[in-house]
C-alpha positions as CSV (number, residue, x, y, z in Angstrom):
1,M,-39.5,39.2,7.1
2,A,-41.3,40.2,10.3
3,K,-40.3,43.4,11.9
4,P,-39.2,43.5,15.6
5,N,-41.6,44.6,18.2
6,Y,-39.5,47.1,20.1
7,Q,-42.4,48.1,22.5
8,Y,-42.6,44.5,23.7
9,G,-38.9,44.4,24.5
10,K,-39.0,47.8,26.2
11,R,-42.0,46.7,28.4
12,Q,-40.3,43.5,29.4
13,R,-37.2,45.5,30.4
14,E,-39.3,47.9,32.4
15,L,-41.1,45.1,34.2
16,K,-37.8,43.4,35.1
17,K,-36.3,46.6,36.4
18,A,-39.4,47.3,38.5
19,Q,-39.3,43.8,39.9
20,Q,-35.6,44.2,40.8
21,Q,-36.3,47.5,42.5
22,E,-39.1,46.0,44.5
23,E,-36.9,43.1,45.6
24,K,-34.2,45.6,46.6
25,R,-36.8,47.6,48.6
26,Q,-37.9,44.4,50.4
27,K,-34.3,43.5,51.3
28,K,-33.8,47.0,52.7
29,L,-37.0,46.7,54.8
30,A,-36.0,43.3,56.1
31,R,-32.5,44.5,57.0
32,N,-33.9,47.6,58.8
33,A,-36.8,45.9,60.5
34,P,-34.8,44.3,63.3
35,A,-33.2,47.6,64.2
36,E,-36.7,49.3,64.4
37,E,-38.1,46.6,66.6
38,S,-35.3,47.0,69.3
39,P,-36.7,50.2,70.9
40,P,-39.5,49.6,73.5
41,D,-43.0,50.1,72.3
42,S,-44.5,53.4,73.3
43,P,-48.2,53.9,74.0
44,D,-48.5,56.1,70.9
45,Q,-47.5,53.2,68.6
46,N,-50.2,50.9,69.9
47,P,-53.4,52.8,70.5
48,E,-55.6,49.7,70.3
49,Q,-54.0,48.3,73.5
50,E,-55.2,51.2,75.6
51,S,-58.1,49.7,77.6
């Protein structure tokens, strides 16, 4: 009888958890992005546009 590979299962759970955390982070950024875009742009935020 083959013995179970616990390390494989643990790694898969860790990868799934990391993926879920990344998706959650992306959702938070998407939700907060419109609020951050509403203030007018200051010259300090766009230094490349200073001609």
